[in-house]
C-alpha positions in Angstrom: -88.3 170.3 270.8 -90.0 173.5 271.8 -87.5 175.5 269.8 -88.0 173.5 266.6 -90.9 175.5 265.2 -89.5 179.0 265.9 -86.2 177.9 264.3 -87.9 176.6 261.2 -89.9 179.8 260.9 -86.8 181.9 261.3 -84.9 179.9 258.7 -87.8 180.1 256.2 -88.0 183.9 256.6 -84.3 184.3 256.2 -84.3 182.2 253.0 -87.1 184.3 251.5 -85.4 187.5 252.3 -82.1 186.2 250.8 -83.8 185.2 247.6 -85.6 188.5 247.2 -82.3 190.4 247.7 -80.4 188.2 245.2 -83.0 188.5 242.5 -83.7 192.2 242.9 -82.5 193.8 239.7 -79.9 196.7 240.2 -77.9 198.4 237.5 -74.8 200.6 238.2 -72.9 203.0 236.0 -69.2 202.8 236.7 -67.6 206.3 236.6 -63.9 206.7 237.4 -64.0 203.4 239.4 -67.1 204.5 241.4 -70.4 202.6 241.1 -73.5 204.8 241.0 -76.9 203.1 241.4 -79.3 203.7 238.5 -83.1 203.6 238.6 -84.5 200.8 236.5 -87.4 202.0 234.4 -88.2 198.9 232.4 -86.5 195.8 230.9 -88.1 193.5 228.3 -87.2 191.5 225.2 -88.6 190.9 221.7 -88.4 187.7 219.8 -87.5 187.3 216.0 -85.6 190.5 215.6 -82.1 191.7 214.7 -80.3 194.8 216.1 -78.7 197.3 213.8 -75.9 198.8 215.9 -75.3 202.1 214.1 -78.9 203.3 214.5 -80.1 201.1 217.5 -83.1 200.0 215.4 -84.6 196.5 215.3 -85.5 194.8 212.1 -87.1 191.4 211.5 -84.6 188.5 212.1 -84.2 185.3 214.1 -82.7 186.5 217.4 -83.9 188.0 220.6 -83.3 191.7 221.4 -83.2 192.8 225.1 -84.1 196.4 225.8 -83.4 197.9 229.2 -84.0 201.5 230.2 -82.2 203.1 233.2 -82.1 206.6 234.6 -79.2 208.1 236.4 -80.5 210.8 238.8 -78.5 213.8 240.2 -75.5 213.4 237.9 -74.4 216.9 238.8 -75.5 220.4 238.7 -76.0 222.3 235.5 -75.8 226.0 235.8 -77.3 228.7 233.6 -75.8 232.1 233.1 -73.6 233.1 236.0 -74.7 230.4 238.5 -78.1 232.1 239.0 -80.3 229.1 238.0 -79.3 225.5 238.6 -81.0 222.2 238.1 -80.3 218.5 238.6 -79.7 216.7 235.4 -81.2 213.3 234.7 -79.7 211.0 232.0 -81.8 208.1 230.7 -79.8 205.2 229.0 -81.5 202.6 226.8 -79.5 199.4 226.4 -80.1 197.1 223.5 -78.5 193.6 223.5 -78.9 191.0 220.7 -79.1 187.5 222.2 -79.4 184.1 220.5 -82.9 182.8 219.5 -82.7 180.0 222.1 -82.1 181.3 225.6 -80.4 179.0 228.0 -78.1 179.4 231.0 -74.9 180.7 229.4 -72.3 183.5 229.4 -72.4 185.4 226.2 -70.0 187.9 224.7 -71.9 191.1 223.8 -69.0 193.1 222.2 -70.3 194.3 218.9 -73.8 193.0 219.7 -75.0 195.7 222.1 -75.6 199.4 221.8 -76.5 202.1 224.4 -78.6 205.2 223.4 -78.7 208.3 225.5 -82.4 209.3 225.5 -83.3 212.9 225.0 -80.3 215.2 224.7 -81.5 216.3 221.2 -78.9 219.1 221.2 -76.2 216.4 220.7 -75.6 214.8 217.3 -77.0 211.3 216.9 -73.5 209.7 216.8 -72.6 211.3 220.1 -75.7 209.8 221.7 -75.0 206.3 220.4 -72.5 204.1 222.2 -71.4 200.7 220.8 -70.3 197.9 223.2 -66.5 197.2 222.8 -66.2 194.8 225.7 -68.7 193.0 227.8 -70.8 190.0 228.6 -74.3 188.9 229.5 -74.8 186.1 231.9 -78.2 184.4 231.4 -79.7 182.8 234.4 -83.1 181.4 235.4 -84.7 181.2 232.0 -88.5 180.8 232.0 -91.1 180.9 229.2 -91.9 184.6 229.5 -89.0 186.0 231.5 -85.4 185.5 232.5 -82.7 186.9 234.8 -79.5 188.2 233.4 -76.3 189.9 234.7 -74.9 192.4 232.3 -71.5 194.2 232.2 -70.4 196.3 229.3 -67.9 199.0 228.2 -69.4 201.3 225.6 -67.8 203.9 223.3 -69.3 206.6 221.0 -67.9 208.2 217.8 -65.9 210.8 219.7 -64.4 208.2 222.2 -66.6 209.1 225.2 -67.1 206.0 227.3 -69.8 204.5 229.4 -69.6 201.5 231.6 -72.5 199.5 233.2 -72.8 196.5 235.5 -75.8 195.0 237.0 -78.7 192.5 237.1 -81.9 192.5 235.1 -85.2 190.8 235.2 -86.4 190.7 231.6 -90.0 190.0 230.5 -91.3 189.1 227.1 -92.9 192.0 225.3 -95.6 191.2 222.9 
């Protein structure tokens, strides 16, 4: 009997920690079979929009568009003239996913419904910074009125057949 209260407190603390860990959003870029953790900048969604894949723009429509921004730090060294000056490169990826107007717990195919834009990199042509999802899914979980959790996995290809692959979890809030 005297151990009952400490055991209950311990179990309560463990369940809180387990829930926080499970619901903490993490996104990974998969590069040559290796997962690299990305920094989540923001993730939100808009209602009553449609996504144009070729330009990654949103126009009025009847669906939901999820927008998630992630940064990959320290992707390698970039050297300038004879290895004299070097700096760490940061790449920011903005994922757009078109979802049905009525969100519910479901697994959705996002091939042809998602695009990834490489932010910045204005020295590259627009078609080289735009990656279309060729294979992937979004698993919608815990839908609430102003937010939802989702697991996302996608394989993206640009016009010159460069590829990007992402996998991770998102907590997405309604943007007004």
